[in-house]
C-alpha positions as CSV (number, residue, x, y, z in Angstrom):
1,X,-10.6,-17.6,56.0
2,X,-14.6,-18.5,54.7
3,X,-16.8,-16.5,52.6
4,X,-19.9,-17.5,54.3
5,X,-18.9,-15.0,57.1
6,X,-21.1,-12.9,58.0
7,X,-19.6,-9.6,56.4
8,X,-19.4,-7.0,53.5
9,X,-18.0,-8.7,50.6
10,X,-16.1,-5.8,49.8
11,X,-14.5,-5.8,53.5
12,X,-13.7,-9.9,52.9
13,X,-11.8,-8.9,49.6
14,X,-10.3,-6.3,51.6
15,X,-9.1,-8.8,54.0
16,X,-8.2,-11.5,51.5
17,X,-5.7,-9.0,50.1
18,X,-4.0,-8.4,53.4
19,X,-3.7,-11.6,54.9
20,X,-4.1,-14.5,52.9
21,X,-1.0,-16.2,51.3
22,X,-2.8,-19.6,51.0
23,X,-3.7,-19.3,47.4
24,X,-0.6,-18.3,45.1
25,X,0.5,-19.1,41.3
26,X,2.2,-22.3,40.6
27,X,5.3,-21.6,39.1
28,X,6.3,-25.1,38.3
29,X,2.5,-25.1,36.9
30,X,3.0,-22.0,34.7
31,X,6.7,-23.4,33.7
32,X,5.4,-26.8,32.5
33,X,2.6,-25.4,30.6
34,X,5.1,-23.0,28.7
35,X,7.5,-25.6,27.8
36,X,4.6,-27.9,26.6
37,X,3.7,-24.3,24.5
38,X,6.9,-22.8,23.9
39,X,9.3,-25.6,24.2
40,X,12.9,-23.9,24.3
41,X,11.8,-20.3,24.4
42,X,9.8,-21.3,27.4
43,X,12.6,-19.3,29.1
44,X,11.8,-16.4,28.2
45,X,9.6,-15.4,30.7
46,X,11.8,-16.2,33.2
47,X,14.3,-13.2,32.0
48,X,11.4,-10.6,32.4
49,X,11.7,-10.0,36.2
50,X,8.7,-8.5,37.5
51,X,6.5,-9.3,34.3
52,X,4.6,-11.5,36.5
53,X,3.3,-12.4,40.2
54,X,3.0,-15.6,42.2
55,X,0.5,-13.7,44.0
56,X,-3.3,-13.4,43.4
57,X,-6.0,-10.4,44.4
58,X,-9.5,-10.8,45.6
59,X,-11.9,-8.6,44.3
60,X,-15.6,-8.5,45.6
61,X,-18.8,-9.3,43.3
62,X,-20.0,-6.1,44.1
63,X,-16.7,-4.4,42.4
64,X,-17.0,-6.8,39.3
65,X,-20.9,-5.9,38.5
66,X,-19.5,-2.3,38.6
67,X,-16.8,-3.0,36.6
68,X,-18.7,-5.2,34.4
69,X,-21.7,-2.1,34.0
70,X,-18.9,0.5,33.3
71,X,-17.8,-1.5,30.4
72,X,-21.0,-2.1,28.8
73,X,-22.2,1.5,29.6
74,X,-18.9,3.1,27.8
75,X,-18.7,1.0,25.4
76,X,-22.5,1.6,24.4
77,X,-21.5,5.7,24.6
78,X,-18.5,5.2,22.5
79,X,-19.9,3.2,19.7
80,X,-22.9,5.9,19.5
81,X,-22.9,8.6,16.9
82,X,-22.7,11.5,19.2
83,X,-18.7,10.1,20.4
84,X,-18.0,9.3,16.6
85,X,-18.5,12.4,15.5
86,X,-17.1,14.5,18.0
87,X,-13.6,12.1,18.0
88,X,-14.0,12.3,13.9
89,X,-14.0,16.3,14.4
90,X,-10.6,16.2,16.4
91,X,-8.7,13.3,15.3
92,X,-5.5,13.0,13.3
93,X,-6.5,12.7,9.6
94,X,-5.0,9.4,9.5
95,X,-7.5,8.3,12.4
96,X,-10.7,10.0,10.9
97,X,-11.7,7.5,8.8
98,X,-13.8,4.6,10.0
99,X,-12.3,1.4,9.5
100,X,-14.6,-1.8,9.0
101,X,-12.0,-3.5,11.7
102,X,-13.2,-2.8,14.8
103,X,-9.3,-3.0,16.6
104,X,-9.7,-6.0,18.4
105,X,-9.7,-6.6,22.5
106,X,-10.0,-3.6,24.7
107,X,-8.5,-2.8,28.0
108,X,-10.6,-1.4,30.8
109,X,-8.5,-0.3,34.2
110,X,-9.7,0.4,37.3
111,X,-8.4,1.5,40.8
112,X,-10.9,-0.3,43.4
113,X,-9.7,2.3,46.5
114,X,-13.0,4.2,46.8
115,X,-16.4,3.4,47.0
116,X,-16.5,2.5,43.4
117,X,-14.4,1.1,41.0
118,X,-13.0,3.8,39.0
119,X,-12.0,3.8,35.0
120,X,-8.5,5.4,34.8
121,X,-7.7,4.0,31.4
122,X,-8.7,2.8,28.4
123,X,-6.2,0.7,25.8
124,X,-6.6,-0.7,22.4
125,X,-3.5,-2.7,22.7
126,X,-3.5,-4.1,26.0
127,X,-0.8,-6.5,26.8
128,X,-1.0,-9.3,29.0
129,X,-4.4,-11.2,28.0
130,X,-2.4,-14.9,27.0
131,X,-0.2,-14.4,29.6
132,X,-2.6,-13.8,32.2
133,X,-5.0,-16.5,30.6
134,X,-1.6,-18.7,31.4
135,X,-1.7,-17.0,35.2
136,X,-4.5,-18.0,36.2
137,X,-4.4,-21.4,34.7
138,X,-1.6,-22.4,37.0
139,X,-3.6,-20.5,40.4
140,X,-3.3,-23.3,43.1
141,X,-4.2,-23.3,46.5
142,X,-3.3,-24.7,50.2
143,X,-6.9,-25.4,51.5
144,X,-10.8,-25.0,49.9
145,X,-11.7,-21.4,51.7
146,X,-13.2,-20.3,48.8
147,X,-15.4,-22.9,48.0
148,X,-15.9,-23.2,44.1
149,X,-13.1,-24.1,42.0
150,X,-10.2,-21.4,41.4
151,X,-10.6,-21.7,38.1
152,X,-14.2,-20.9,38.0
153,X,-13.0,-17.5,40.4
154,X,-10.4,-16.9,38.1
155,X,-13.2,-16.6,35.3
156,X,-15.1,-13.6,33.6
157,X,-17.5,-14.0,31.0
158,X,-15.9,-16.9,29.4
159,X,-14.6,-20.0,30.6
160,X,-11.0,-20.4,30.7
161,X,-10.7,-23.3,28.5
162,X,-12.7,-21.3,25.9
163,X,-10.5,-18.1,26.0
164,X,-8.0,-18.8,23.5
165,X,-10.6,-20.1,20.6
166,X,-12.5,-16.9,21.5
167,X,-9.1,-14.8,20.7
168,X,-8.7,-16.9,17.5
169,X,-12.0,-15.8,16.3
170,X,-11.8,-12.1,17.4
171,X,-8.5,-11.6,14.7
172,X,-10.7,-14.0,12.7
173,X,-13.8,-11.4,13.0
174,X,-11.5,-9.0,12.5
175,X,-10.3,-9.9,8.9
176,X,-14.2,-11.0,7.9
177,X,-15.1,-7.1,9.0
178,X,-12.6,-5.6,6.0
179,X,-12.5,-9.0,3.6
180,X,-15.4,-10.8,4.4
181,X,-15.1,-14.7,2.8
182,X,-11.6,-13.9,1.8
183,X,-9.2,-16.6,3.4
184,X,-7.1,-15.5,5.6
185,X,-3.5,-17.0,6.1
186,X,-0.4,-14.6,7.5
187,X,-0.2,-12.7,10.3
188,X,2.9,-10.6,11.5
189,X,2.8,-9.4,14.7
190,X,4.3,-6.4,14.7
191,X,6.5,-3.6,17.5
192,X,9.3,-2.1,18.0
193,X,12.2,-4.4,18.3
194,X,9.9,-7.2,19.5
195,X,12.7,-10.1,20.6
196,X,13.5,-6.8,23.5
197,X,9.9,-5.9,25.0
198,X,9.1,-7.3,27.9
199,X,6.1,-8.7,26.9
200,X,7.8,-10.9,24.2
201,X,6.5,-13.9,26.2
202,X,3.1,-12.5,25.0
203,X,4.0,-12.5,21.6
204,X,5.2,-16.1,20.9
205,X,2.0,-17.6,22.9
206,X,-0.2,-15.6,20.5
207,X,2.3,-16.5,17.2
208,X,1.6,-20.4,19.0
209,X,-1.4,-20.0,19.5
210,X,-2.5,-18.6,15.8
211,X,-0.3,-21.2,13.9
212,X,-2.2,-23.8,16.1
213,X,-5.2,-22.3,14.3
214,X,-3.7,-23.0,10.9
215,X,-2.5,-20.0,10.6
216,X,0.9,-18.7,8.9
217,X,2.8,-16.0,11.9
218,X,5.6,-14.2,12.0
219,X,7.1,-11.9,14.8
220,X,8.4,-8.8,13.0
221,X,9.6,-4.9,13.7
222,X,7.9,-2.6,11.4
223,X,11.5,-1.6,9.4
224,X,11.2,-5.4,8.6
225,X,7.9,-4.8,6.7
226,X,8.6,-3.6,3.0
227,X,5.6,-2.7,0.4
228,X,5.5,-4.5,-3.4
229,X,3.3,-3.5,-6.3
230,X,-0.7,-3.8,-3.7
231,X,0.8,-6.0,-1.1
232,X,2.9,-5.7,2.3
233,X,5.5,-8.1,3.2
234,X,7.6,-9.2,5.5
235,X,10.7,-11.0,4.4
236,X,9.1,-11.8,1.0
237,X,5.8,-12.8,2.4
238,X,2.9,-11.4,1.6
239,X,0.7,-10.3,4.9
240,X,-3.2,-10.4,5.3
241,X,-3.2,-9.2,8.7
242,X,-0.9,-7.3,11.3
243,X,-1.6,-7.4,14.6
244,X,-0.2,-4.0,15.4
245,X,1.2,-3.8,19.1
246,X,3.1,-0.3,18.7
247,X,2.8,2.5,20.4
248,X,3.1,5.2,17.9
249,X,-0.7,5.0,17.6
250,X,-0.5,7.1,14.8
251,X,2.4,5.3,13.2
252,X,3.8,8.7,12.4
253,X,7.3,8.0,12.9
254,X,9.5,7.4,10.1
255,X,10.4,3.7,10.6
256,X,6.6,3.3,10.4
257,X,6.0,3.9,7.1
258,X,5.4,1.2,5.2
259,X,2.8,-0.1,8.1
260,X,1.3,3.3,7.5
261,X,1.3,3.7,3.8
262,X,-0.3,-0.2,4.3
263,X,-3.4,1.5,6.6
264,X,-4.5,4.0,4.6
265,X,-4.1,2.1,1.1
266,X,-6.1,-0.7,3.0
267,X,-2.9,-3.4,1.4
268,X,-3.3,-5.6,4.4
269,X,-5.5,-5.2,7.4
270,X,-5.0,-3.4,10.9
271,X,-5.4,-3.7,14.0
272,X,-5.3,-2.3,16.4
273,X,-5.4,0.6,13.9
274,X,-4.9,4.8,14.5
275,X,-8.9,4.8,14.4
276,X,-9.6,2.8,17.2
277,X,-6.8,4.8,19.0
278,X,-9.0,7.6,18.6
279,X,-12.1,6.4,19.3
280,X,-11.4,4.3,22.2
281,X,-7.8,5.5,24.0
282,X,-7.4,9.2,23.4
283,X,-7.2,10.1,26.4
284,X,-9.8,13.3,26.1
285,X,-12.3,10.7,26.1
286,X,-12.2,10.8,29.9
287,X,-13.4,13.8,30.0
288,X,-16.2,14.0,27.1
289,X,-17.4,10.9,29.3
290,X,-18.4,12.8,31.7
291,X,-20.0,15.6,29.7
292,X,-23.5,14.3,30.4
293,X,-25.3,16.5,26.9
294,X,-23.2,13.8,25.4
295,X,-24.0,11.0,27.3
296,X,-27.3,12.0,26.9
297,X,-27.2,12.2,22.8
298,X,-25.3,8.9,22.7
299,X,-28.8,7.3,24.1
300,X,-28.3,6.9,27.8
301,X,-30.8,7.4,30.7
302,X,-30.2,9.3,33.8
303,X,-29.3,6.1,35.9
304,X,-26.6,5.2,33.1
305,X,-25.4,8.5,32.5
306,X,-25.0,9.0,37.1
307,X,-23.4,5.8,36.6
308,X,-20.8,6.6,34.5
309,X,-20.4,10.2,36.1
310,X,-19.5,7.7,39.3
311,X,-17.0,5.7,37.5
312,X,-14.5,8.0,36.0
313,X,-12.3,10.4,38.4
314,X,-13.2,13.7,37.7
315,X,-11.1,14.9,34.4
316,X,-10.0,17.9,32.4
317,X,-8.1,18.8,29.4
318,X,-5.0,20.9,30.5
319,X,-5.1,24.6,29.4
320,X,-2.0,26.5,29.9
321,X,-4.7,29.6,30.6
322,X,-5.5,28.0,33.9
323,X,-2.1,26.9,34.8
324,X,-2.3,28.5,38.0
325,X,-5.4,26.9,39.1
326,X,-3.8,23.5,38.5
327,X,-0.5,23.8,39.7
328,X,-2.6,25.5,43.0
329,X,-4.4,21.6,42.7
330,X,-1.6,19.6,41.4
331,X,-1.3,17.9,44.3
332,X,-5.0,16.3,43.9
333,X,-4.4,15.4,40.1
334,X,-2.6,13.1,38.0
335,X,-1.5,14.0,34.7
336,X,-1.2,12.1,31.2
337,X,-0.3,12.7,28.1
338,X,-3.6,12.3,25.7
339,X,-2.0,9.6,23.8
340,X,0.1,8.4,26.6
341,X,0.1,4.7,28.0
342,X,1.7,2.7,30.8
343,X,2.1,5.6,32.9
344,X,4.9,7.3,29.9
345,X,5.4,10.8,30.6
346,X,2.7,10.9,33.3
347,X,3.0,12.7,36.6
348,X,1.4,12.4,40.1
349,X,0.8,15.9,40.9
350,X,2.0,15.4,44.3
351,X,5.6,14.9,43.1
352,X,5.1,17.3,40.2
353,X,8.1,19.7,39.6
354,X,7.9,23.2,38.0
355,X,10.3,22.1,35.3
356,X,7.7,18.9,34.6
357,X,4.7,21.4,34.8
358,X,6.3,23.6,32.2
359,X,6.4,19.8,29.7
360,X,2.9,19.2,30.7
361,X,1.6,22.7,29.8
362,X,3.7,23.0,26.3
363,X,2.1,19.5,25.1
364,X,-1.6,17.9,25.2
365,X,-2.2,16.6,28.6
366,X,-5.2,16.0,30.9
367,X,-5.9,16.0,34.6
368,X,-7.6,13.6,36.4
369,X,-8.1,13.4,39.8
370,X,-6.3,10.7,41.7
371,X,-8.5,7.5,41.7
372,X,-7.2,5.6,45.2
373,X,-5.8,2.0,44.8
374,X,-6.8,-1.0,46.6
375,X,-3.3,-3.0,48.0
376,X,-2.2,-6.4,48.2
377,X,0.2,-7.5,50.5
378,X,2.7,-9.8,49.4
379,X,5.7,-11.8,51.6
380,X,9.0,-11.2,49.9
381,X,11.6,-14.0,49.0
382,X,13.3,-12.4,51.9
383,X,10.2,-13.1,54.2
384,X,9.3,-9.7,54.7
385,X,6.0,-8.3,53.9
386,X,5.2,-5.2,51.4
387,X,1.8,-3.5,50.3
388,X,2.1,-3.0,46.6
389,X,-0.8,-0.9,44.6
390,X,-3.6,-3.0,42.6
391,X,-4.7,-1.8,38.8
392,X,-6.9,-4.1,38.1
393,X,-7.5,-4.5,33.9
394,X,-10.6,-5.4,32.1
395,X,-9.9,-7.5,28.8
396,X,-13.2,-6.6,27.0
397,X,-14.3,-7.5,23.4
398,X,-18.0,-5.4,22.3
399,X,-19.0,-4.9,26.0
400,X,-17.8,-8.4,27.4
401,X,-15.2,-8.8,29.8
402,X,-13.3,-12.1,28.7
403,X,-10.6,-11.7,31.2
404,X,-9.6,-10.1,34.6
405,X,-5.8,-9.5,35.6
406,X,-4.0,-7.7,38.3
407,X,-1.5,-5.3,38.1
408,X,0.6,-5.2,41.1
409,X,3.6,-2.5,41.4
410,X,5.2,0.3,43.8
411,X,5.3,4.1,43.3
412,X,3.6,6.4,40.7
413,X,2.3,4.0,38.1
414,X,2.0,0.2,37.2
415,X,5.8,-1.0,35.8
416,X,7.3,-4.3,35.7
417,X,10.3,-3.3,38.0
418,X,8.8,-4.1,41.6
419,X,10.2,-7.3,43.0
420,X,6.9,-9.7,44.2
421,X,4.7,-7.4,41.0
422,X,3.7,-7.6,38.0
423,X,0.3,-9.3,36.1
424,X,-1.7,-12.1,38.9
425,X,-5.0,-13.4,38.6
426,X,-8.2,-11.8,39.9
427,X,-10.3,-14.2,42.0
428,X,-14.3,-13.1,42.2
429,X,-15.2,-13.8,45.6
430,X,-19.0,-15.6,45.7
431,X,-21.3,-13.0,46.3
């Protein structure tokens, strides 16, 4: 199917997602690259069935431009004093101080099933960047129907071959913002029981990438961190910077005490950190970003405010005083915990039970209008066809999108348990 057909690009993207099976991820090429990078550890990716899909997702240039515009405008708004003051007033104590480290790469997640791409979530430790880069590099085709080279279509504002150096530079920037010209020597990639994490293969990719840049890198559970004097140690080695993959965003759990002390006492640079989560990923921001007066105070003009309002589904704070009214509207709403992630403890209203609703009312939640997803039709290993939902993640820093990746899934929320689902490269159609 040629992209030169006289039809709207968005309709063409939909048709390709429904019918095209001639462009895919070459798993042999992917495994070859991983073997070259990870050696004997390359097989860890195969042990995570459902982490990566063999399919690609097509997105219209118009939708890509709209997502990039939304990311730029929201970055500008959330970096403003108006939003900073609101966040600092309502964030936990550990997150109120403005850290010198910015917080690293962000993930902006969109649904593309409506007239305008809808931003449903922002994440401060977005998984999948390096895995998605490897998938994009492994895209192949049995025809030349799209014209431009596939790496060009799979890239965002950064060429695929330049992305690794940009990632390393991002870590070094975090370090310089906090420590100036002091040398960065050691990095710890920290998550709970890291070898059992579904994205452990990505930890290995980060480790090898940073080691090639001359750094000493350890992958560690937070309980392996200790304090000695004014230093944070891991297995006895002083740690300069922690790449924090924990989902205990405010480091409240007892097992994270050493990292919490290192952050609050500035013994190590932690990125992303509690202040970054409050500033970018607290779900209440999705409601505050629909406050026109606050957007105006952030410096957005009439047209820019309208663009933000159109891009974010109506979102409101859950209040037990409005329980009856929320229950009546539940089928149009998605309920998300204020400090949740990846669909954990999130509920689609049309599937909601009374027991789950009582849980929502007893905790901090937002209710967001359900944003329709686009679909990607895949061929299963049995030769059958299946339509999977599509969520598009934009990896961005300072308002610029570095890479786009899709997550294919079946069910209420994104997951890595769907056959044929998982991360998939995004190809932007010429337009």
